[in-house]
Every structure is written in structure tokens, then in C-alpha cells.
TISEMI-506675 format. One record per residue (C-alpha): residue number from 1; y, x, z. Coordinates in steps of 0.25 Angstrom, whole numbers, plus 5000, padded with zeros to 4 digits. Last residue first. Layout:
% TISEMI-506675
TORVEX    i  north  east    up
TORVEX  NUM      Y     X     Z
...
//
This chain:
% TISEMI-506675
TORVEX    i  north  east    up
TORVEX  285   5109  4993  4957
TORVEX  284   5122  5000  4961
TORVEX  283   5126  4988  4970
TORVEX  282   5113  4990  4978
TORVEX  281   5115  5004  4981
TORVEX  280   5130  5002  4985
TORVEX  279   5125  4992  4995
TORVEX  278   5114  5001  5000
TORVEX  277   5124  5012  5002
TORVEX  276   5123  5024  4992
TORVEX  275   5118  5038  4993
TORVEX  274   5104  5033  4992
TORVEX  273   5098  5042  5002
TORVEX  272   5109  5043  5013
TORVEX  271   5115  5030  5009
TORVEX  270   5102  5022  5012
TORVEX  269   5100  5030  5025
TORVEX  268   5113  5027  5031
TORVEX  267   5113  5012  5026
TORVEX  266   5099  5010  5032
TORVEX  265   5103  5017  5046
TORVEX  264   5115  5008  5046
TORVEX  263   5105  4996  5043
TORVEX  262   5095  4999  5054
TORVEX  261   5081  4995  5054
TORVEX  260   5078  5001  5040
TORVEX  259   5064  4998  5035
TORVEX  258   5065  4994  5021
TORVEX  257   5066  4979  5025
TORVEX  256   5077  4982  5034
TORVEX  255   5085  4989  5023
TORVEX  254   5082  4977  5014
TORVEX  253   5088  4967  5024
TORVEX  252   5100  4976  5026
TORVEX  251   5103  4976  5011
TORVEX  250   5103  4961  5010
TORVEX  249   5093  4956  4999
TORVEX  248   5097  4958  4984
TORVEX  247   5083  4964  4981
TORVEX  246   5077  4974  4971
TORVEX  245   5087  4985  4971
TORVEX  244   5090  4984  4986
TORVEX  243   5075  4983  4988
TORVEX  242   5072  4996  4981
TORVEX  241   5084  5004  4988
TORVEX  240   5080  4998  5002
TORVEX  239   5066  5004  5000
TORVEX  238   5071  5017  4996
TORVEX  237   5080  5017  5008
TORVEX  236   5068  5014  5017
TORVEX  235   5060  5026  5011
TORVEX  234   5071  5035  5013
TORVEX  233   5072  5031  5027
TORVEX  232   5057  5034  5029
TORVEX  231   5059  5048  5023
TORVEX  230   5071  5051  5032
TORVEX  229   5063  5046  5045
TORVEX  228   5051  5055  5041
TORVEX  227   5059  5067  5038
TORVEX  226   5060  5073  5024
TORVEX  225   5053  5085  5016
TORVEX  224   5040  5077  5014
TORVEX  223   5030  5087  5020
TORVEX  222   5039  5095  5030
TORVEX  221   5046  5082  5034
TORVEX  220   5033  5074  5037
TORVEX  219   5027  5086  5044
TORVEX  218   5039  5087  5054
TORVEX  217   5040  5073  5056
TORVEX  216   5025  5071  5058
TORVEX  215   5024  5082  5068
TORVEX  214   5035  5076  5076
TORVEX  213   5029  5062  5075
TORVEX  212   5015  5067  5079
TORVEX  211   5005  5067  5067
TORVEX  210   4994  5058  5062
TORVEX  209   5002  5055  5049
TORVEX  208   5001  5040  5052
TORVEX  207   5005  5043  5067
TORVEX  206   5017  5050  5061
TORVEX  205   5021  5039  5053
TORVEX  204   5021  5029  5065
TORVEX  203   5028  5039  5074
TORVEX  202   5039  5040  5063
TORVEX  201   5041  5026  5064
TORVEX  200   5041  5015  5053
TORVEX  199   5049  5002  5057
TORVEX  198   5044  4996  5044
TORVEX  197   5049  4998  5030
TORVEX  196   5044  5013  5030
TORVEX  195   5030  5008  5031
TORVEX  194   5023  5011  5018
TORVEX  193   5031  5023  5015
TORVEX  192   5028  5028  5029
TORVEX  191   5013  5026  5028
TORVEX  190   5013  5034  5015
TORVEX  189   5020  5045  5022
TORVEX  188   5011  5045  5034
TORVEX  187   4999  5046  5025
TORVEX  186   5005  5057  5017
TORVEX  185   5008  5064  5030
TORVEX  184   4994  5063  5034
TORVEX  183   4989  5068  5021
TORVEX  182   4997  5080  5022
TORVEX  181   5008  5083  5012
TORVEX  180   5004  5091  4999
TORVEX  179   5018  5088  4993
TORVEX  178   5024  5099  5001
TORVEX  177   5039  5098  5001
TORVEX  176   5036  5083  5001
TORVEX  175   5048  5075  4997
TORVEX  174   5062  5073  5002
TORVEX  173   5066  5088  5004
TORVEX  172   5080  5089  5010
TORVEX  171   5083  5104  5011
TORVEX  170   5082  5104  4995
TORVEX  169   5083  5090  4990
TORVEX  168   5084  5091  4975
TORVEX  167   5077  5104  4972
TORVEX  166   5081  5109  4958
TORVEX  165   5071  5116  4950
TORVEX  164   5070  5128  4941
TORVEX  163   5058  5126  4932
TORVEX  162   5045  5133  4934
TORVEX  161   5038  5121  4941
TORVEX  160   5044  5112  4931
TORVEX  159   5036  5118  4920
TORVEX  158   5023  5117  4928
TORVEX  157   5026  5103  4932
TORVEX  156   5027  5100  4917
TORVEX  155   5014  5107  4914
TORVEX  154   5007  5099  4924
TORVEX  153   5012  5086  4918
TORVEX  152   5008  5091  4904
TORVEX  151   4994  5094  4910
TORVEX  150   4993  5080  4916
TORVEX  149   4998  5072  4904
TORVEX  148   4989  5080  4894
TORVEX  147   4977  5078  4904
TORVEX  146   4978  5063  4904
TORVEX  145   4989  5057  4896
TORVEX  144   5002  5060  4889
TORVEX  143   5013  5051  4885
TORVEX  142   5019  5050  4898
TORVEX  141   5019  5065  4900
TORVEX  140   5028  5067  4888
TORVEX  139   5040  5064  4896
TORVEX  138   5037  5076  4906
TORVEX  137   5035  5085  4894
TORVEX  136   5048  5081  4888
TORVEX  135   5055  5084  4901
TORVEX  134   5049  5098  4902
TORVEX  133   5054  5101  4888
TORVEX  132   5068  5096  4891
TORVEX  131   5069  5103  4904
TORVEX  130   5065  5116  4897
TORVEX  129   5078  5124  4899
TORVEX  128   5080  5119  4914
TORVEX  127   5092  5110  4917
TORVEX  126   5084  5101  4925
TORVEX  125   5073  5101  4936
TORVEX  124   5075  5093  4948
TORVEX  123   5065  5093  4960
TORVEX  122   5065  5084  4972
TORVEX  121   5063  5090  4986
TORVEX  120   5049  5087  4987
TORVEX  119   5048  5091  4972
TORVEX  118   5049  5106  4977
TORVEX  117   5035  5105  4982
TORVEX  116   5030  5100  4968
TORVEX  115   5038  5112  4961
TORVEX  114   5032  5122  4971
TORVEX  113   5018  5117  4970
TORVEX  112   5018  5117  4954
TORVEX  111   5014  5132  4954
TORVEX  110   5001  5128  4961
TORVEX  109   4996  5122  4947
TORVEX  108   4986  5134  4945
TORVEX  107   4980  5131  4958
TORVEX  106   4974  5119  4952
TORVEX  105   4966  5110  4962
TORVEX  104   4976  5110  4974
TORVEX  103   4988  5108  4964
TORVEX  102   4981  5096  4958
TORVEX  101   4977  5090  4972
TORVEX  100   4992  5091  4976
TORVEX   99   4996  5084  4963
TORVEX   98   4986  5073  4965
TORVEX   97   4991  5070  4979
TORVEX   96   5006  5070  4974
TORVEX   95   5004  5061  4962
TORVEX   94   5012  5062  4950
TORVEX   93   5024  5054  4945
TORVEX   92   5031  5057  4932
TORVEX   91   5044  5050  4929
TORVEX   90   5051  5051  4915
TORVEX   89   5065  5048  4913
TORVEX   88   5071  5046  4899
TORVEX   87   5085  5042  4893
TORVEX   86   5084  5043  4878
TORVEX   85   5097  5045  4871
TORVEX   84   5092  5054  4860
TORVEX   83   5080  5063  4864
TORVEX   82   5089  5075  4861
TORVEX   81   5097  5071  4873
TORVEX   80   5111  5066  4871
TORVEX   79   5113  5055  4880
TORVEX   78   5114  5052  4895
TORVEX   77   5107  5042  4903
TORVEX   76   5112  5039  4917
TORVEX   75   5102  5040  4929
TORVEX   74   5099  5036  4943
TORVEX   73   5086  5042  4947
TORVEX   72   5081  5039  4961
TORVEX   71   5073  5047  4972
TORVEX   70   5065  5046  4984
TORVEX   69   5055  5057  4986
TORVEX   68   5041  5052  4990
TORVEX   67   5033  5061  4981
TORVEX   66   5039  5074  4976
TORVEX   65   5050  5073  4965
TORVEX   64   5051  5081  4952
TORVEX   63   5063  5079  4944
TORVEX   62   5066  5083  4929
TORVEX   61   5079  5083  4922
TORVEX   60   5086  5081  4909
TORVEX   59   5098  5071  4911
TORVEX   58   5101  5078  4925
TORVEX   57   5101  5067  4936
TORVEX   56   5113  5072  4945
TORVEX   55   5110  5073  4960
TORVEX   54   5106  5065  4972
TORVEX   53   5097  5072  4982
TORVEX   52   5092  5066  4995
TORVEX   51   5079  5061  4989
TORVEX   50   5080  5062  4974
TORVEX   49   5092  5055  4968
TORVEX   48   5094  5059  4953
TORVEX   47   5107  5054  4947
TORVEX   46   5112  5052  4933
TORVEX   45   5108  5058  4920
TORVEX   44   5097  5055  4911
TORVEX   43   5093  5060  4897
TORVEX   42   5079  5064  4901
TORVEX   41   5074  5063  4915
TORVEX   40   5061  5069  4920
TORVEX   39   5054  5064  4933
TORVEX   38   5042  5071  4940
TORVEX   37   5039  5062  4952
TORVEX   36   5028  5066  4963
TORVEX   35   5021  5054  4969
TORVEX   34   5024  5044  4980
TORVEX   33   5036  5040  4973
TORVEX   32   5050  5037  4977
TORVEX   31   5062  5027  4975
TORVEX   30   5077  5026  4975
TORVEX   29   5081  5017  4964
TORVEX   28   5081  5020  4949
TORVEX   27   5094  5019  4941
TORVEX   26   5092  5021  4926
TORVEX   25   5085  5009  4923
TORVEX   24   5095  5000  4931
TORVEX   23   5106  5007  4923
TORVEX   22   5100  5004  4910
TORVEX   21   5094  5014  4900
TORVEX   20   5096  5006  4888
TORVEX   19   5110  5010  4886
TORVEX   18   5107  5025  4887
TORVEX   17   5097  5025  4875
TORVEX   16   5082  5026  4873
TORVEX   15   5078  5024  4887
TORVEX   14   5066  5030  4892
TORVEX   13   5058  5029  4905
TORVEX   12   5045  5037  4907
TORVEX   11   5035  5035  4918
TORVEX   10   5023  5045  4920
TORVEX    9   5013  5043  4931
TORVEX    8   5004  5056  4934
TORVEX    7   4992  5057  4943
TORVEX    6   4987  5044  4938
TORVEX    5   4983  5033  4947
TORVEX    4   4969  5032  4954
TORVEX    3   4963  5018  4953
TORVEX    2   4960  5012  4966
TORVEX    1   4946  5011  4971
//
């Protein structure tokens, strides 16, 4: 039997001055998680790319993303915060299945459902009067353990649920609008993520979900806020970004390895999601 991983995973990066926060450390490639992500930025500025959204990364801000939303943080440090010149970002990952069970078991927490549902669009919270206190409580999570960490995490979510929030992909949701998706759809989603590098078809994924292709298309978009074909293309683009970072192989070879069978289609989708051509992206690394 495998060892159950913790419900919360907390990771904090701190640079004591602007010079030590190198360009490579500031620039994260496109990626996604199979967990919710709560991310606090302190003393940062730059760009936040979340799904189809690209906007300013406010130096004191908090983001909440549902599972499987592709995103990248491209930051430049600023100075003048009371902490000194410290540049900080703190990511808290928490599990979808556990979160759903917690809300089912404790009706008192149902006020969090709206916030978690909105995270399917990508949520940004900044400029609220108590943003510094919220950020401090998020940063403290790494130092806490057991019940104290869990209770403080719930307190943070409760505070965020009452804050004005900006939805980043309104009309173009990239994560699950309802994070309590059916088990069949989850199984098809996992199958898709394992096989997107192959000549994966809609019919194959629908068969895994035990649905007709038309019903699967409607259910997939309703649950995850994005069409099946678009989701596969995003996975393939994220794969090429990773290989472009780690390899000097020809771009076309990388595109084929990640599942694209047509170079013009690859270039069109890469530009759509990354806002750069593949060669421009490689030069920027």
C-alpha cells in the first residue's frame, strides 16, 4: 500500500535582495498541477499568465487556481516593502478529492464553495485592505504543522472567500467550474494526460468515460470549462515548452514528440497559448 501524501504542500522561495533573484529563478515555464494552487507573491511585479489570461503581476497579490490550469509566473522584483528587499513567493497545493470530502463532511465550510468554483477561471486577489495580513498568514503555513497548519489554512480560505476577487478567464474558463467532477470524467482526464503525446482521439477518451463522443464533449466542457481538443492542444504546448527549455533539439522534432502531427497547427497553437512563436520562446530562455 502506498503512503498517503499530505493534504497540504507548502513551498516558499525567498531572495534577500533583487540581485540574488536571478532571471532564471524569476521566470517559470508553463506548467499545471493536478491540485488546487494558492499562490502568494510579495515584493514581485511582472506578468501572470493563467490559461488565456495574461496580465500584470501585482507585487502584493494572491492567486487561487483550480487543478489542471496551465500557468506561468514571470516576475521582476521591486524594492521598498517593510520586509526590506526580500522577494517572496509562496505556493500552497491542496488536493481536490480531499477538499471535496471536507466540504461534504462539514456544512459549516460551504461558504468556500463559491471561491473554489471561481478558481476554475483563475482568481486574483490584490489591493484589498488586509492583503498584507492574508499574505503573512499564508507565509506562516510552512512553519506550522498538524492541526495548526490545517486550521490556519481554512482561516485563510475563509478570509479570501469574503474578499473582492478578479476572475481571470471569464467566458473562457480553463479549469473545472464544478470541481466535484464525475469519476468517469476524471478517469478520462487522467487517460488524456497520459496519452496526449500519441494520436489520441476524442472517441478513445469518450470510451474511457463510458460516454458517446457527443455527450462526452458536452460533459467535458461543462466540467472543465474548455473543449476536449483545446485541452489536448494545451497539454501538447506545455510539453513542448518543457522540452524547449531542457533540450536544443530541432523545434519540429519536439513538436512531433509532444503529439502534434502538423507543424502549422503546432505553430498556431503555440502562439495562441504562449503569446510567442516557438523560436522566440527558445531565445527568451
